[in-house]
C-alpha positions in Angstrom: -6.8 5.9 -88.9 -5.0 3.3 -90.9 -5.9 2.1 -94.4 -4.3 -0.6 -96.4 -6.8 -2.5 -98.5 -7.5 0.4 -100.7 -3.9 0.6 -101.7 -4.3 -2.4 -104.0 -7.1 -4.5 -105.4 -6.8 -8.1 -104.5 -5.0 -8.9 -107.8 -2.0 -7.1 -106.3 -2.1 -4.0 -108.4 -1.8 -0.8 -106.5 -4.1 2.1 -107.6 -4.6 5.7 -106.6 -8.2 5.7 -105.4 -8.2 9.5 -104.9 -7.0 10.7 -108.3 -9.6 9.9 -111.0 -7.3 11.0 -113.8 -4.6 8.6 -112.7 -6.8 5.5 -112.8 -6.0 4.3 -116.3 -7.2 1.0 -117.6 -4.7 -1.8 -117.6 -3.2 -2.6 -121.0 -5.8 -4.3 -123.2 -8.7 -3.4 -120.9 -11.0 -0.5 -121.6 -12.5 1.8 -119.0 -15.9 0.2 -119.7 -14.4 -3.2 -118.9 -13.0 -1.9 -115.6 -16.3 -0.3 -114.7 -18.2 -3.5 -115.4 -15.9 -5.9 -113.6 -14.5 -3.7 -110.9 -17.5 -1.4 -109.9 -16.2 -1.0 -106.4 -12.6 -0.2 -107.3 -12.7 3.2 -105.7 -14.2 2.1 -102.4 -12.2 3.2 -99.4 -11.3 1.1 -96.4 -10.3 2.1 -92.9 -8.9 0.1 -90.0 -10.9 -0.4 -86.8 -9.1 -2.5 -84.2 -8.1 -5.6 -86.1 -10.9 -5.2 -88.7 -11.1 -3.4 -92.0 -14.4 -1.7 -92.9 -15.6 0.3 -95.9 -15.6 4.1 -95.8 -16.8 6.8 -98.2 -14.1 9.2 -97.1 -12.4 10.8 -100.2 -9.6 12.5 -98.2 -7.5 9.4 -97.6 -4.3 9.1 -99.6 -2.8 5.8 -100.9 0.5 4.3 -100.0 1.4 4.1 -103.7 3.1 1.6 -105.8 6.3 3.3 -106.9 8.7 5.8 -105.3 6.0 8.3 -104.2 5.0 6.3 -101.0 2.6 8.1 -98.7 4.1 7.3 -95.3 1.2 8.8 -93.4 -1.1 5.7 -93.6 1.2 3.3 -91.8 2.2 3.2 -88.1 5.7 1.8 -88.6 8.6 4.2 -88.6 10.0 5.4 -92.0 13.8 5.1 -92.1 16.1 6.7 -94.7 18.5 4.4 -96.6 21.4 6.3 -95.0 20.1 5.4 -91.5 19.8 1.7 -92.2 23.2 1.6 -93.9 24.7 3.1 -90.8 22.8 0.7 -88.6 24.1 -2.4 -90.4 27.7 -1.2 -91.0 27.0 -0.4 -94.6 25.3 -3.8 -95.0 28.5 -5.5 -94.0 28.9 -9.2 -94.8 29.8 -9.7 -91.2 26.2 -8.7 -90.3 24.5 -10.9 -92.8 22.3 -13.4 -90.9 20.0 -14.8 -93.7 19.1 -14.8 -97.3 15.9 -15.7 -99.1 13.5 -15.0 -102.0 13.0 -11.4 -100.7 16.7 -10.6 -100.4 19.2 -10.5 -97.6 18.7 -10.0 -93.9 21.3 -8.1 -91.8 21.8 -7.6 -88.1 21.8 -4.0 -87.1 21.7 -1.6 -84.2 19.3 1.4 -84.0 20.1 3.4 -80.9 20.7 0.7 -78.4 18.2 -1.7 -79.9 19.3 -4.7 -82.0 17.2 -5.1 -85.2 17.0 -7.2 -88.3 17.0 -5.3 -91.6 15.7 -7.1 -94.6 16.8 -5.7 -98.0 14.7 -6.3 -101.1 16.5 -7.9 -103.9 15.3 -5.9 -106.9 16.0 -8.8 -109.3 14.6 -11.4 -107.0 11.3 -13.4 -106.8 9.4 -11.0 -104.6 8.9 -7.4 -105.5 7.1 -4.1 -104.7 3.7 -5.8 -104.1 5.1 -8.2 -101.5 6.9 -5.3 -99.8 3.7 -3.3 -99.8 1.7 -6.1 -98.4 4.1 -6.8 -95.6 4.4 -3.2 -94.5 0.7 -2.6 -94.5 -0.4 -5.9 -93.0 2.1 -5.8 -90.1 1.9 -2.1 -89.4 -1.8 -1.5 -89.9 -3.7 -4.7 -89.1 -1.9 -7.5 -87.3 -0.4 -7.4 -83.8 0.1 -10.6 -81.9 2.7 -12.2 -79.7 3.3 -14.9 -82.3 3.8 -12.6 -85.3 7.1 -10.9 -85.8 7.0 -7.2 -85.0 7.7 -4.7 -87.8 9.6 -1.7 -86.5 9.9 0.3 -89.7 10.6 0.4 -93.4 12.5 2.3 -96.0 11.2 3.3 -99.4 13.9 5.7 -100.5 14.1 5.9 -104.3 14.3 2.3 -105.5 15.4 1.0 -102.1 13.0 -1.3 -100.3 13.9 -2.4 -96.8 12.0 -3.7 -93.7 13.1 -3.4 -90.1 12.0 -6.0 -87.6 12.7 -6.8 -84.0 15.7 -9.1 -84.0 15.0 -12.8 -83.2 18.2 -13.9 -81.4 17.8 -17.6 -82.2 17.0 -17.2 -85.9 14.7 -19.5 -87.8 13.3 -22.9 -86.7 15.0 -24.3 -89.8 18.4 -23.8 -88.2 17.4 -25.8 -85.1 15.7 -28.9 -86.4 17.7 -29.9 -89.5 20.9 -30.9 -87.9 23.5 -33.2 -89.3 24.2 -36.4 -87.5 27.5 -36.5 -85.6 30.4 -37.5 -87.9 34.1 -37.9 -87.2 35.9 -34.6 -87.7 39.2 -36.1 -88.7 38.5 -39.8 -89.1 39.3 -40.5 -85.4 37.7 -38.1 -83.0 33.9 -37.7 -83.1 32.6 -34.2 -83.9 30.9 -32.4 -81.1 27.2 -33.4 -80.7 24.8 -30.8 -82.2 22.4 -29.0 -79.9 19.1 -30.9 -80.3 15.8 -29.3 -79.6 14.1 -31.2 -76.7 10.7 -32.7 -77.6 8.7 -30.3 -75.3 10.5 -27.3 -76.8 9.4 -28.5 -80.3 5.8 -28.8 -79.2 5.9 -25.3 -77.6 7.2 -24.0 -80.9 4.5 -25.8 -82.8 1.9 -24.5 -80.4 3.1 -20.9 -80.8 3.1 -21.1 -84.6 -0.4 -22.5 -84.4 -1.5 -19.6 -82.2 -0.2 -17.2 -84.8 -2.2 -18.9 -87.6 -5.3 -19.1 -85.4 -5.1 -15.3 -85.0 -4.7 -14.8 -88.7 -7.6 -17.1 -89.6 -10.1 -16.6 -86.8 -9.4 -13.3 -85.1 -8.2 -10.9 -87.8 -11.1 -9.4 -89.7 -11.0 -10.1 -92.6 -9.1 -13.3 -92.1 -5.6 -13.6 -93.6 -4.3 -16.5 -95.5 -0.6 -16.7 -94.7 0.3 -18.8 -97.7 4.0 -19.3 -97.0 4.2 -21.2 -93.7 7.5 -23.1 -93.5 10.2 -23.8 -91.0 12.4 -20.9 -92.3 9.6 -18.4 -91.8 9.1 -19.3 -88.1 11.5 -17.2 -86.0 12.5 -17.9 -82.4 13.2 -15.4 -79.7 15.5 -16.0 -76.7 12.9 -18.1 -75.0 12.2 -20.3 -78.1 8.9 -18.6 -78.6 7.7 -18.9 -82.2 6.8 -15.9 -84.3 5.6 -16.0 -87.9 7.5 -13.8 -90.3 7.5 -12.8 -94.0 3.9 -11.8 -94.9 4.7 -10.8 -98.5 2.4 -13.6 -99.9 -0.5 -13.1 -97.5 -4.0 -12.9 -98.9 -7.3 -11.8 -97.5 -10.1 -14.3 -97.0 -13.8 -14.5 -96.3 -14.8 -15.0 -92.6 -14.5 -18.6 -91.4 -17.4 -20.2 -89.6 -16.9 -22.5 -86.6 -17.5 -25.6 -88.7 -14.7 -24.5 -91.0 -16.8 -23.2 -93.9 -15.6 -20.0 -95.6 -12.0 -18.9 -95.3 -11.6 -18.6 -99.1 -9.6 -15.9 -100.7 -11.8 -12.9 -101.6 -10.9 -12.9 -105.3 -13.0 -16.1 -105.8 -13.7 -15.5 -109.5 -10.2 -15.2 -110.7 -7.6 -17.9 -111.0 -4.8 -17.6 -108.4 -1.2 -17.7 -109.3 0.2 -20.6 -107.2 2.9 -19.2 -104.9 4.6 -20.6 -101.9 7.3 -23.2 -101.3 7.4 -26.7 -102.8 6.5 -29.4 -100.3 4.6 -27.0 -98.1 1.8 -26.1 -100.5 -1.6 -27.9 -100.1 -2.4 -30.4 -102.9 -5.6 -28.7 -103.9 -3.9 -25.4 -104.1 -1.3 -26.8 -106.5 -3.9 -28.5 -108.6 -6.5 -25.7 -108.9 -4.9 -22.5 -107.5 -7.9 -22.4 -105.1 -6.7 -20.9 -101.8 -8.3 -21.1 -98.4 -7.3 -21.0 -94.8 -7.2 -24.8 -94.9 -4.2 -24.4 -97.3 -2.3 -22.9 -94.3 -3.5 -25.8 -92.1 -1.9 -28.3 -94.5 1.4 -26.3 -94.4 1.3 -26.4 -90.6 0.9 -30.1 -90.7 4.1 -30.3 -92.8 6.0 -28.1 -90.3 4.7 -30.3 -87.4 5.9 -33.4 -89.2 9.3 -31.8 -89.6 9.5 -31.1 -85.9 8.6 -34.7 -85.1 11.1 -36.2 -87.5 13.9 -33.7 -87.8 13.7 -34.2 -91.6 13.2 -31.7 -94.4 9.9 -32.0 -96.3 11.9 -32.6 -99.5 15.4 -33.9 -99.5 16.9 -35.5 -102.6 19.8 -36.9 -100.6 17.6 -39.4 -98.8 17.0 -42.9 -100.3 14.3 -43.3 -102.9 10.9 -43.5 -101.3 12.0 -41.2 -98.5 12.7 -38.0 -100.4 9.2 -36.6 -99.9 8.6 -36.5 -96.1 4.8 -36.6 -96.3 4.6 -39.5 -98.7 7.1 -41.4 -96.6 5.4 -40.8 -93.3 1.8 -41.1 -94.2 1.6 -44.9 -94.2 2.9 -44.9 -90.6 0.3 -42.5 -89.3 -2.0 -45.3 -88.3 0.5 -47.9 -87.3 1.4 -48.0 -83.7 4.7 -49.9 -84.2 5.8 -48.0 -87.3 5.1 -44.6 -85.6 8.2 -44.8 -83.5 10.2 -44.7 -86.8 9.0 -41.1 -87.3 10.8 -39.8 -84.2 13.9 -37.7 -84.9 16.9 -40.1 -84.6 18.9 -37.4 -82.7 16.2 -37.4 -80.0 16.2 -41.2 -79.8 20.0 -41.4 -79.6 20.0 -39.2 -76.5 17.1 -41.0 -74.9 15.0 -37.8 -75.1 12.2 -39.1 -77.4 8.6 -38.5 -76.6 6.5 -40.9 -74.6 4.2 -43.2 -76.6 1.1 -41.1 -75.8 2.9 -37.8 -76.7 4.0 -39.2 -80.0 0.6 -40.6 -80.8 -1.1 -37.3 -80.1 1.4 -35.2 -82.1 1.2 -37.5 -85.1 -2.6 -37.5 -84.9 -2.6 -33.7 -85.2 -0.1 -33.8 -88.1 -2.2 -36.4 -89.9 -5.4 -34.4 -89.5 -3.7 -31.3 -90.9 -2.3 -33.3 -93.8 -5.6 -34.7 -95.0 -5.9 -34.7 -98.8 -9.4 -33.3 -98.6 -9.2 -29.7 -97.4 -12.7 -29.7 -95.9 -11.9 -32.4 -93.3 -8.8 -30.6 -92.0 -9.3 -29.0 -88.6 -9.6 -25.3 -87.9 -6.5 -23.8 -86.2 -8.3 -23.2 -82.9 -8.8 -27.0 -82.6 -5.1 -27.5 -83.4 -4.1 -25.0 -80.8 -6.2 -26.8 -78.2 -4.7 -30.2 -79.1 -1.1 -28.9 -78.9 -1.6 -27.0 -75.7 -1.5 -30.2 -73.7 1.7 -31.4 -75.5 3.3 -28.0 -75.0 2.5 -27.7 -71.3 3.4 -31.1 -69.9 6.8 -32.8 -70.3 5.1 -36.2 -70.0 1.4 -36.8 -70.5 1.6 -40.3 -69.3 4.0 -42.7 -67.6 3.0 -45.2 -70.3 5.8 -45.2 -72.9 4.4 -48.0 -75.0 2.2 -47.6 -78.0 
């Protein structure tokens, strides 16, 4: 059986729950302090289906924090660094397909199967804890069509790598933030960029929403994704959306149908605000208080990006338009102004949404972007609302607002 919660308390510090002599107090904290404030630190957890339950078994080993990883508690395959170097052509620049806070992502081939290999940047923003979370969450707890599949990992020495199924179309970011056509040499126009059709955008939004719905309402305990953004939504060959990069994920309390709950489990400690500027919910930035509704806000930002084709923050835009949410919010309730939100590239090709489609999509985004987190919808309601937009090319023949 799988275990992952016991590998680290929710402050992100890994401990060995089986070796009493190795559980030393953190610097500046006595053993008495630890016993008083962390009385259940040695409690074991085991995985049952998609749930994690407490167990008194003392025979389970931990995954570990440093180089002595216990590979037996995860279902993903353990690769050697040599194997992954061979799979990626020694991490050839020609195979480089992406780069982010975690490190670099390379295209590779294992047997006859194409894979994506993500290599941890040891000097980067994310570190061992994020690596540990992603391996354990994706291999031990979460399996869903709208979550990227983890095939394996490497923890050789100080090397940290993750192996995923390759998403042929890359990230959503590469498909919606396209430059307008400009003359290539002053005379001839440049080739028109490939523009995502409106219905494809809604299908992608619906798929991402289904992934979040699973994390919030099916996974037990619920998982707060905490880093939803267009670059973390990957697309397969059919433009099906899959959430990736779970290094910042947090556990939450169960969410009730009316939206109560869903708070991170470490309620009594202040959270370090992490995520990507522009996508983080305002209450999370102000207070560090994290709930599943923080993810709902981030989803609203992504949906708005899909509607407009604009980045959430872009300093190259005119003053007053640099922050997408602040610019768009006044138009949410204006039927005439709402048309201004549509991606100009769609409009130029006569492929914009009908009036009713636009109105419904904007309404969903507006609800997700509510300043007050308690009035934002739960993701199952968002999934239901988007299912109609994703399924039908036209909801109505009426194109007026």
